[in-house]
Gaussian input, Z-matrix of N, CA and C with variables (Angstrom, degrees):
# hf/3-21g

backbone

0 1
 N
 C     1     B1
 C     2     B2     1     A1
 N     3     B3     2     A2     1     D1
 C     4     B4     3     A3     2     D2
 C     5     B5     4     A4     3     D3
 N     6     B6     5     A5     4     D4
 C     7     B7     6     A6     5     D5
 C     8     B8     7     A7     6     D6
 N     9     B9     8     A8     7     D7
 C    10    B10     9     A9     8     D8
 C    11    B11    10    A10     9     D9
 N    12    B12    11    A11    10    D10
 C    13    B13    12    A12    11    D11
 C    14    B14    13    A13    12    D12
 N    15    B15    14    A14    13    D13
 C    16    B16    15    A15    14    D14
 C    17    B17    16    A16    15    D15
 N    18    B18    17    A17    16    D16
 C    19    B19    18    A18    17    D17
 C    20    B20    19    A19    18    D18
 N    21    B21    20    A20    19    D19
 C    22    B22    21    A21    20    D20
 C    23    B23    22    A22    21    D21
 N    24    B24    23    A23    22    D22
 C    25    B25    24    A24    23    D23
 C    26    B26    25    A25    24    D24
 N    27    B27    26    A26    25    D25
 C    28    B28    27    A27    26    D26
 C    29    B29    28    A28    27    D27
 N    30    B30    29    A29    28    D28
 C    31    B31    30    A30    29    D29
 C    32    B32    31    A31    30    D30
 N    33    B33    32    A32    31    D31
 C    34    B34    33    A33    32    D32
 C    35    B35    34    A34    33    D33
 N    36    B36    35    A35    34    D34
 C    37    B37    36    A36    35    D35
 C    38    B38    37    A37    36    D36
 N    39    B39    38    A38    37    D37
 C    40    B40    39    A39    38    D38
 C    41    B41    40    A40    39    D39
 N    42    B42    41    A41    40    D40
 C    43    B43    42    A42    41    D41
 C    44    B44    43    A43    42    D42
 N    45    B45    44    A44    43    D43
 C    46    B46    45    A45    44    D44
 C    47    B47    46    A46    45    D45
 N    48    B48    47    A47    46    D46
 C    49    B49    48    A48    47    D47
 C    50    B50    49    A49    48    D48
 N    51    B51    50    A50    49    D49
 C    52    B52    51    A51    50    D50
 C    53    B53    52    A52    51    D51
 N    54    B54    53    A53    52    D52
 C    55    B55    54    A54    53    D53
 C    56    B56    55    A55    54    D54
 N    57    B57    56    A56    55    D55
 C    58    B58    57    A57    56    D56
 C    59    B59    58    A58    57    D57
 N    60    B60    59    A59    58    D58
 C    61    B61    60    A60    59    D59
 C    62    B62    61    A61    60    D60
 N    63    B63    62    A62    61    D61
 C    64    B64    63    A63    62    D62
 C    65    B65    64    A64    63    D63
 N    66    B66    65    A65    64    D64
 C    67    B67    66    A66    65    D65
 C    68    B68    67    A67    66    D66
 N    69    B69    68    A68    67    D67
 C    70    B70    69    A69    68    D68
 C    71    B71    70    A70    69    D69
 N    72    B72    71    A71    70    D70
 C    73    B73    72    A72    71    D71
 C    74    B74    73    A73    72    D72
 N    75    B75    74    A74    73    D73
 C    76    B76    75    A75    74    D74
 C    77    B77    76    A76    75    D75
 N    78    B78    77    A77    76    D76
 C    79    B79    78    A78    77    D77
 C    80    B80    79    A79    78    D78
 N    81    B81    80    A80    79    D79
 C    82    B82    81    A81    80    D80
 C    83    B83    82    A82    81    D81
 N    84    B84    83    A83    82    D82
 C    85    B85    84    A84    83    D83
 C    86    B86    85    A85    84    D84
 N    87    B87    86    A86    85    D85
 C    88    B88    87    A87    86    D86
 C    89    B89    88    A88    87    D87
 N    90    B90    89    A89    88    D88
 C    91    B91    90    A90    89    D89
 C    92    B92    91    A91    90    D90
 N    93    B93    92    A92    91    D91
 C    94    B94    93    A93    92    D92
 C    95    B95    94    A94    93    D93
 N    96    B96    95    A95    94    D94
 C    97    B97    96    A96    95    D95
 C    98    B98    97    A97    96    D96
 N    99    B99    98    A98    97    D97
 C   100   B100    99    A99    98    D98
 C   101   B101   100   A100    99    D99
 N   102   B102   101   A101   100   D100
 C   103   B103   102   A102   101   D101
 C   104   B104   103   A103   102   D102
 N   105   B105   104   A104   103   D103
 C   106   B106   105   A105   104   D104
 C   107   B107   106   A106   105   D105
 N   108   B108   107   A107   106   D106
 C   109   B109   108   A108   107   D107
 C   110   B110   109   A109   108   D108
 N   111   B111   110   A110   109   D109
 C   112   B112   111   A111   110   D110
 C   113   B113   112   A112   111   D111
 N   114   B114   113   A113   112   D112
 C   115   B115   114   A114   113   D113
 C   116   B116   115   A115   114   D114
 N   117   B117   116   A116   115   D115
 C   118   B118   117   A117   116   D116
 C   119   B119   118   A118   117   D117
 N   120   B120   119   A119   118   D118
 C   121   B121   120   A120   119   D119
 C   122   B122   121   A121   120   D120
 N   123   B123   122   A122   121   D121
 C   124   B124   123   A123   122   D122
 C   125   B125   124   A124   123   D123
 N   126   B126   125   A125   124   D124
 C   127   B127   126   A126   125   D125
 C   128   B128   127   A127   126   D126
 N   129   B129   128   A128   127   D127
 C   130   B130   129   A129   128   D128
 C   131   B131   130   A130   129   D129
 N   132   B132   131   A131   130   D130
 C   133   B133   132   A132   131   D131
 C   134   B134   133   A133   132   D132
 N   135   B135   134   A134   133   D133
 C   136   B136   135   A135   134   D134
 C   137   B137   136   A136   135   D135
 N   138   B138   137   A137   136   D136
 C   139   B139   138   A138   137   D137
 C   140   B140   139   A139   138   D138
 N   141   B141   140   A140   139   D139
 C   142   B142   141   A141   140   D140
 C   143   B143   142   A142   141   D141
 N   144   B144   143   A143   142   D142
 C   145   B145   144   A144   143   D143
 C   146   B146   145   A145   144   D144
 N   147   B147   146   A146   145   D145
 C   148   B148   147   A147   146   D146
 C   149   B149   148   A148   147   D147
 N   150   B150   149   A149   148   D148
 C   151   B151   150   A150   149   D149
 C   152   B152   151   A151   150   D150
 N   153   B153   152   A152   151   D151
 C   154   B154   153   A153   152   D152
 C   155   B155   154   A154   153   D153
 N   156   B156   155   A155   154   D154
 C   157   B157   156   A156   155   D155
 C   158   B158   157   A157   156   D156
 N   159   B159   158   A158   157   D157
 C   160   B160   159   A159   158   D158
 C   161   B161   160   A160   159   D159
 N   162   B162   161   A161   160   D160
 C   163   B163   162   A162   161   D161
 C   164   B164   163   A163   162   D162
 N   165   B165   164   A164   163   D163
 C   166   B166   165   A165   164   D164
 C   167   B167   166   A166   165   D165
 N   168   B168   167   A167   166   D166
 C   169   B169   168   A168   167   D167
 C   170   B170   169   A169   168   D168
 N   171   B171   170   A170   169   D169
 C   172   B172   171   A171   170   D170
 C   173   B173   172   A172   171   D171
 N   174   B174   173   A173   172   D172
 C   175   B175   174   A174   173   D173
 C   176   B176   175   A175   174   D174
 N   177   B177   176   A176   175   D175
 C   178   B178   177   A177   176   D176
 C   179   B179   178   A178   177   D177
 N   180   B180   179   A179   178   D178
 C   181   B181   180   A180   179   D179
 C   182   B182   181   A181   180   D180
 N   183   B183   182   A182   181   D181
 C   184   B184   183   A183   182   D182
 C   185   B185   184   A184   183   D183
 N   186   B186   185   A185   184   D184
 C   187   B187   186   A186   185   D185
 C   188   B188   187   A187   186   D186
 N   189   B189   188   A188   187   D187
 C   190   B190   189   A189   188   D188
 C   191   B191   190   A190   189   D189
 N   192   B192   191   A191   190   D190
 C   193   B193   192   A192   191   D191
 C   194   B194   193   A193   192   D192
 N   195   B195   194   A194   193   D193
 C   196   B196   195   A195   194   D194
 C   197   B197   196   A196   195   D195
 N   198   B198   197   A197   196   D196
 C   199   B199   198   A198   197   D197
 C   200   B200   199   A199   198   D198
 N   201   B201   200   A200   199   D199
 C   202   B202   201   A201   200   D200
 C   203   B203   202   A202   201   D201
 N   204   B204   203   A203   202   D202
 C   205   B205   204   A204   203   D203
 C   206   B206   205   A205   204   D204
 N   207   B207   206   A206   205   D205
 C   208   B208   207   A207   206   D206
 C   209   B209   208   A208   207   D207
 N   210   B210   209   A209   208   D208
 C   211   B211   210   A210   209   D209
 C   212   B212   211   A211   210   D210
 N   213   B213   212   A212   211   D211
 C   214   B214   213   A213   212   D212
 C   215   B215   214   A214   213   D213
 N   216   B216   215   A215   214   D214
 C   217   B217   216   A216   215   D215
 C   218   B218   217   A217   216   D216
 N   219   B219   218   A218   217   D217
 C   220   B220   219   A219   218   D218
 C   221   B221   220   A220   219   D219
 N   222   B222   221   A221   220   D220
 C   223   B223   222   A222   221   D221
 C   224   B224   223   A223   222   D222
 N   225   B225   224   A224   223   D223
 C   226   B226   225   A225   224   D224
 C   227   B227   226   A226   225   D225
 N   228   B228   227   A227   226   D226
 C   229   B229   228   A228   227   D227
 C   230   B230   229   A229   228   D228
 N   231   B231   230   A230   229   D229
 C   232   B232   231   A231   230   D230
 C   233   B233   232   A232   231   D231
 N   234   B234   233   A233   232   D232
 C   235   B235   234   A234   233   D233
 C   236   B236   235   A235   234   D234
 N   237   B237   236   A236   235   D235
 C   238   B238   237   A237   236   D236
 C   239   B239   238   A238   237   D237
 N   240   B240   239   A239   238   D238
 C   241   B241   240   A240   239   D239
 C   242   B242   241   A241   240   D240
 N   243   B243   242   A242   241   D241
 C   244   B244   243   A243   242   D242
 C   245   B245   244   A244   243   D243
 N   246   B246   245   A245   244   D244
 C   247   B247   246   A246   245   D245
 C   248   B248   247   A247   246   D246
 N   249   B249   248   A248   247   D247
 C   250   B250   249   A249   248   D248
 C   251   B251   250   A250   249   D249
 N   252   B252   251   A251   250   D250
 C   253   B253   252   A252   251   D251
 C   254   B254   253   A253   252   D252
 N   255   B255   254   A254   253   D253
 C   256   B256   255   A255   254   D254
 C   257   B257   256   A256   255   D255
 N   258   B258   257   A257   256   D256
 C   259   B259   258   A258   257   D257
 C   260   B260   259   A259   258   D258
 N   261   B261   260   A260   259   D259
 C   262   B262   261   A261   260   D260
 C   263   B263   262   A262   261   D261
 N   264   B264   263   A263   262   D262
 C   265   B265   264   A264   263   D263
 C   266   B266   265   A265   264   D264

   B1=1.4429
   B2=1.5438
   B3=1.3167
   B4=1.4120
   B5=1.4978
   B6=1.3924
   B7=1.4506
   B8=1.5248
   B9=1.2772
   B10=1.4754
   B11=1.4885
   B12=1.3889
   B13=1.4727
   B14=1.5628
   B15=1.2942
   B16=1.4275
   B17=1.5808
   B18=1.3822
   B19=1.4932
   B20=1.5876
   B21=1.2594
   B22=1.4325
   B23=1.5649
   B24=1.3066
   B25=1.4166
   B26=1.5343
   B27=1.3617
   B28=1.4687
   B29=1.5255
   B30=1.2879
   B31=1.4372
   B32=1.5945
   B33=1.3810
   B34=1.4107
   B35=1.4701
   B36=1.3848
   B37=1.4074
   B38=1.4907
   B39=1.3465
   B40=1.4737
   B41=1.4913
   B42=1.3751
   B43=1.5044
   B44=1.5264
   B45=1.3775
   B46=1.4508
   B47=1.5913
   B48=1.3023
   B49=1.4465
   B50=1.5074
   B51=1.3212
   B52=1.5019
   B53=1.5224
   B54=1.3050
   B55=1.4474
   B56=1.5377
   B57=1.2708
   B58=1.5303
   B59=1.5042
   B60=1.3102
   B61=1.4778
   B62=1.5597
   B63=1.3244
   B64=1.4641
   B65=1.4996
   B66=1.3814
   B67=1.4535
   B68=1.5085
   B69=1.2995
   B70=1.4547
   B71=1.5741
   B72=1.3024
   B73=1.5025
   B74=1.5318
   B75=1.3210
   B76=1.4980
   B77=1.5160
   B78=1.3725
   B79=1.4687
   B80=1.5427
   B81=1.3139
   B82=1.3727
   B83=1.6100
   B84=1.3127
   B85=1.4489
   B86=1.5713
   B87=1.3709
   B88=1.3854
   B89=1.4874
   B90=1.3942
   B91=1.3973
   B92=1.5044
   B93=1.4198
   B94=1.4515
   B95=1.4739
   B96=1.3848
   B97=1.5192
   B98=1.4477
   B99=1.3608
   B100=1.4777
   B101=1.5136
   B102=1.2870
   B103=1.5448
   B104=1.4751
   B105=1.4164
   B106=1.5650
   B107=1.4738
   B108=1.3610
   B109=1.3915
   B110=1.5281
   B111=1.3477
   B112=1.4075
   B113=1.5458
   B114=1.2922
   B115=1.4948
   B116=1.5316
   B117=1.2380
   B118=1.5167
   B119=1.4909
   B120=1.2706
   B121=1.4800
   B122=1.5268
   B123=1.4018
   B124=1.4903
   B125=1.5377
   B126=1.2972
   B127=1.4776
   B128=1.5300
   B129=1.3100
   B130=1.4382
   B131=1.4892
   B132=1.3298
   B133=1.4139
   B134=1.5109
   B135=1.3597
   B136=1.4064
   B137=1.5244
   B138=1.4067
   B139=1.4230
   B140=1.5312
   B141=1.3162
   B142=1.4574
   B143=1.4932
   B144=1.2970
   B145=1.4500
   B146=1.5007
   B147=1.3837
   B148=1.4412
   B149=1.4986
   B150=1.3400
   B151=1.5059
   B152=1.4954
   B153=1.3553
   B154=1.4787
   B155=1.5036
   B156=1.3561
   B157=1.4153
   B158=1.4715
   B159=1.3528
   B160=1.4832
   B161=1.5127
   B162=1.4398
   B163=1.3912
   B164=1.5015
   B165=1.2826
   B166=1.4329
   B167=1.5138
   B168=1.2561
   B169=1.5306
   B170=1.5223
   B171=1.3226
   B172=1.5334
   B173=1.4449
   B174=1.3711
   B175=1.4007
   B176=1.5298
   B177=1.2855
   B178=1.4902
   B179=1.4942
   B180=1.3094
   B181=1.4930
   B182=1.5131
   B183=1.3112
   B184=1.4473
   B185=1.6181
   B186=1.3318
   B187=1.4970
   B188=1.4471
   B189=1.3238
   B190=1.4301
   B191=1.5427
   B192=1.4096
   B193=1.4427
   B194=1.5635
   B195=1.3460
   B196=1.4132
   B197=1.5442
   B198=1.3472
   B199=1.4411
   B200=1.5327
   B201=1.3313
   B202=1.5144
   B203=1.5542
   B204=1.3544
   B205=1.4793
   B206=1.5161
   B207=1.3223
   B208=1.4800
   B209=1.4732
   B210=1.3289
   B211=1.4371
   B212=1.5380
   B213=1.3142
   B214=1.4734
   B215=1.5205
   B216=1.3165
   B217=1.4154
   B218=1.5364
   B219=1.3500
   B220=1.4333
   B221=1.5470
   B222=1.3371
   B223=1.4011
   B224=1.5764
   B225=1.2834
   B226=1.4332
   B227=1.5782
   B228=1.2830
   B229=1.5023
   B230=1.5413
   B231=1.3486
   B232=1.4320
   B233=1.5705
   B234=1.3012
   B235=1.4416
   B236=1.5309
   B237=1.2673
   B238=1.4375
   B239=1.4668
   B240=1.3171
   B241=1.4615
   B242=1.4548
   B243=1.3245
   B244=1.5011
   B245=1.4591
   B246=1.3393
   B247=1.4631
   B248=1.5001
   B249=1.2898
   B250=1.4891
   B251=1.5576
   B252=1.3194
   B253=1.3730
   B254=1.5617
   B255=1.3126
   B256=1.4825
   B257=1.5146
   B258=1.2856
   B259=1.4770
   B260=1.5578
   B261=1.3656
   B262=1.4788
   B263=1.4826
   B264=1.2159
   B265=1.4537
   B266=1.5151
   A1=112.80
   A2=114.00
   A3=116.18
   A4=119.93
   A5=113.32
   A6=119.80
   A7=114.37
   A8=114.48
   A9=120.66
   A10=105.45
   A11=113.84
   A12=118.75
   A13=110.74
   A14=112.89
   A15=118.24
   A16=111.80
   A17=114.74
   A18=114.59
   A19=110.14
   A20=117.25
   A21=115.45
   A22=112.75
   A23=116.49
   A24=123.92
   A25=108.15
   A26=117.14
   A27=119.88
   A28=110.48
   A29=115.08
   A30=122.15
   A31=107.98
   A32=118.41
   A33=121.75
   A34=113.62
   A35=116.54
   A36=119.73
   A37=114.80
   A38=116.34
   A39=117.72
   A40=114.34
   A41=111.59
   A42=115.41
   A43=110.50
   A44=114.84
   A45=120.80
   A46=109.10
   A47=118.09
   A48=122.37
   A49=110.17
   A50=119.26
   A51=119.47
   A52=113.67
   A53=117.55
   A54=121.61
   A55=111.27
   A56=117.09
   A57=120.70
   A58=113.67
   A59=119.14
   A60=117.41
   A61=107.90
   A62=114.27
   A63=120.12
   A64=114.05
   A65=117.54
   A66=123.17
   A67=106.36
   A68=118.68
   A69=120.92
   A70=112.20
   A71=117.36
   A72=122.35
   A73=108.15
   A74=116.76
   A75=119.68
   A76=109.05
   A77=118.10
   A78=123.47
   A79=111.28
   A80=117.26
   A81=126.52
   A82=108.11
   A83=111.51
   A84=116.75
   A85=112.49
   A86=117.53
   A87=119.84
   A88=113.14
   A89=116.39
   A90=123.01
   A91=113.57
   A92=111.87
   A93=117.71
   A94=116.68
   A95=112.79
   A96=116.42
   A97=114.36
   A98=118.82
   A99=119.44
   A100=111.80
   A101=117.37
   A102=121.17
   A103=110.25
   A104=112.22
   A105=114.29
   A106=109.29
   A107=121.47
   A108=123.77
   A109=113.89
   A110=116.64
   A111=118.56
   A112=115.35
   A113=113.63
   A114=115.85
   A115=112.99
   A116=117.42
   A117=120.39
   A118=110.42
   A119=121.78
   A120=125.15
   A121=106.80
   A122=116.45
   A123=117.00
   A124=104.62
   A125=119.21
   A126=120.07
   A127=109.91
   A128=116.16
   A129=121.54
   A130=110.60
   A131=119.92
   A132=122.84
   A133=111.33
   A134=120.57
   A135=123.91
   A136=114.96
   A137=109.72
   A138=115.52
   A139=112.16
   A140=118.38
   A141=122.40
   A142=108.46
   A143=121.60
   A144=122.60
   A145=106.45
   A146=122.36
   A147=126.26
   A148=108.54
   A149=116.15
   A150=120.91
   A151=110.15
   A152=115.53
   A153=121.23
   A154=109.98
   A155=117.92
   A156=120.14
   A157=110.91
   A158=116.97
   A159=123.37
   A160=107.00
   A161=118.90
   A162=118.80
   A163=112.64
   A164=118.11
   A165=125.10
   A166=110.93
   A167=118.70
   A168=121.02
   A169=111.17
   A170=113.17
   A171=116.28
   A172=111.86
   A173=117.32
   A174=119.77
   A175=112.58
   A176=118.91
   A177=123.76
   A178=109.36
   A179=118.26
   A180=119.88
   A181=111.40
   A182=114.58
   A183=119.77
   A184=109.07
   A185=115.07
   A186=117.63
   A187=110.61
   A188=121.59
   A189=124.30
   A190=109.85
   A191=118.20
   A192=119.16
   A193=106.61
   A194=120.18
   A195=122.10
   A196=106.45
   A197=121.23
   A198=122.33
   A199=110.65
   A200=114.16
   A201=119.74
   A202=111.12
   A203=114.25
   A204=115.37
   A205=107.09
   A206=117.62
   A207=115.42
   A208=113.49
   A209=121.24
   A210=123.86
   A211=107.09
   A212=118.57
   A213=121.05
   A214=110.46
   A215=119.73
   A216=123.31
   A217=108.99
   A218=116.84
   A219=120.36
   A220=110.44
   A221=118.68
   A222=121.09
   A223=112.14
   A224=115.14
   A225=119.62
   A226=109.18
   A227=115.07
   A228=118.47
   A229=107.85
   A230=118.78
   A231=123.14
   A232=106.55
   A233=120.15
   A234=122.47
   A235=107.63
   A236=123.24
   A237=125.14
   A238=111.52
   A239=121.57
   A240=120.75
   A241=113.72
   A242=119.57
   A243=121.55
   A244=111.14
   A245=117.02
   A246=123.42
   A247=108.65
   A248=116.46
   A249=123.73
   A250=106.03
   A251=121.99
   A252=127.40
   A253=111.05
   A254=115.89
   A255=120.93
   A256=105.79
   A257=121.80
   A258=121.89
   A259=112.11
   A260=114.15
   A261=118.48
   A262=106.94
   A263=124.21
   A264=126.01
   A265=107.93
   D1=-34.96
   D2=-176.64
   D3=-84.59
   D4=-13.60
   D5=-178.19
   D6=-83.39
   D7=175.24
   D8=-179.94
   D9=-91.63
   D10=127.82
   D11=179.64
   D12=-88.53
   D13=-177.72
   D14=-177.78
   D15=-72.98
   D16=-29.83
   D17=179.46
   D18=-74.84
   D19=-30.05
   D20=176.19
   D21=-68.97
   D22=-34.49
   D23=177.22
   D24=-63.91
   D25=-42.42
   D26=-178.40
   D27=-65.26
   D28=-41.64
   D29=-174.94
   D30=-66.78
   D31=-39.37
   D32=175.03
   D33=-65.79
   D34=-39.67
   D35=175.11
   D36=-62.20
   D37=-40.62
   D38=176.27
   D39=-61.92
   D40=-41.56
   D41=-177.78
   D42=-64.35
   D43=-40.49
   D44=-178.57
   D45=-63.19
   D46=-43.67
   D47=177.77
   D48=-63.55
   D49=-43.51
   D50=176.33
   D51=-61.99
   D52=-38.73
   D53=-176.36
   D54=-73.65
   D55=-45.90
   D56=-175.89
   D57=-96.93
   D58=-32.32
   D59=-178.20
   D60=93.61
   D61=148.02
   D62=178.74
   D63=-61.88
   D64=-40.47
   D65=-174.41
   D66=-62.98
   D67=-50.00
   D68=-176.54
   D69=-65.64
   D70=-35.52
   D71=177.69
   D72=-69.23
   D73=-37.82
   D74=179.52
   D75=-64.57
   D76=-46.72
   D77=175.65
   D78=-57.42
   D79=-42.19
   D80=-176.42
   D81=-64.41
   D82=-46.81
   D83=178.69
   D84=-63.27
   D85=-37.84
   D86=179.70
   D87=-68.48
   D88=-40.10
   D89=176.66
   D90=-61.35
   D91=-44.37
   D92=172.46
   D93=-56.72
   D94=-43.96
   D95=178.88
   D96=-66.91
   D97=-36.78
   D98=178.03
   D99=-72.09
   D100=-27.59
   D101=175.14
   D102=-67.74
   D103=-42.83
   D104=179.19
   D105=-67.60
   D106=-36.95
   D107=178.42
   D108=-66.12
   D109=-42.71
   D110=172.15
   D111=-62.55
   D112=-36.94
   D113=177.19
   D114=-68.27
   D115=-39.46
   D116=173.99
   D117=-63.00
   D118=-43.22
   D119=-176.45
   D120=-66.21
   D121=-38.40
   D122=-175.15
   D123=-69.59
   D124=-37.40
   D125=-179.64
   D126=-65.80
   D127=-41.68
   D128=179.99
   D129=-63.86
   D130=-45.24
   D131=177.15
   D132=-61.52
   D133=-37.04
   D134=175.03
   D135=-58.04
   D136=-48.84
   D137=177.74
   D138=-63.25
   D139=-40.66
   D140=-179.91
   D141=-64.29
   D142=-38.88
   D143=-178.29
   D144=-67.63
   D145=-40.85
   D146=179.79
   D147=-60.09
   D148=-44.54
   D149=-177.65
   D150=-64.69
   D151=-40.27
   D152=177.68
   D153=-60.35
   D154=-43.90
   D155=-178.44
   D156=-64.64
   D157=-40.34
   D158=-178.41
   D159=-65.17
   D160=-41.90
   D161=179.09
   D162=-64.84
   D163=-40.25
   D164=-178.89
   D165=-67.69
   D166=-37.42
   D167=175.07
   D168=-71.93
   D169=-32.80
   D170=174.21
   D171=-66.76
   D172=-40.27
   D173=-178.45
   D174=-72.03
   D175=-32.60
   D176=174.59
   D177=-69.39
   D178=-35.38
   D179=178.14
   D180=-68.93
   D181=-40.86
   D182=-178.60
   D183=-69.71
   D184=-37.07
   D185=174.44
   D186=-63.23
   D187=-47.14
   D188=-178.04
   D189=-63.63
   D190=-38.18
   D191=179.44
   D192=-68.30
   D193=-36.84
   D194=-176.54
   D195=-70.22
   D196=-36.96
   D197=178.12
   D198=-66.50
   D199=-42.56
   D200=178.83
   D201=-61.14
   D202=-38.63
   D203=-175.24
   D204=-75.14
   D205=-36.03
   D206=175.68
   D207=-66.69
   D208=-33.04
   D209=176.60
   D210=-65.67
   D211=-47.26
   D212=-179.40
   D213=-63.11
   D214=-35.16
   D215=177.91
   D216=-65.89
   D217=-47.60
   D218=-179.74
   D219=-60.59
   D220=-43.80
   D221=179.64
   D222=-63.90
   D223=-38.99
   D224=-179.89
   D225=-66.41
   D226=-39.75
   D227=-179.48
   D228=-67.40
   D229=-40.46
   D230=-177.91
   D231=-64.86
   D232=-43.87
   D233=-178.00
   D234=-70.28
   D235=-37.10
   D236=174.28
   D237=-63.20
   D238=-42.34
   D239=175.48
   D240=-67.83
   D241=-34.39
   D242=174.69
   D243=-64.51
   D244=-40.42
   D245=179.05
   D246=-60.07
   D247=-46.25
   D248=-174.09
   D249=-67.48
   D250=-39.90
   D251=177.29
   D252=-60.88
   D253=-45.47
   D254=-176.69
   D255=-73.49
   D256=-34.49
   D257=179.40
   D258=-69.21
   D259=-28.41
   D260=179.68
   D261=-80.81
   D262=-26.16
   D263=-174.05
   D264=-84.31

């Protein structure tokens, strides 16, 4: 009993159409739709930029790990060659 029924909504819609006209309501709907589309694309761009930043940081981390492992490998091979030289002497 306290809620708005279908007939009340129809009456409100008719009054709004009479006040503003269909052309203005159509333009308003188009403007609202383009605003929502722009908002969604801005959010999508923001998420894409964050994922690109995360990928870039992950690539940098993997590159630094690869550099560190190659340095460790070089140091190990140097110490192994020094050990062999001292064993031979």
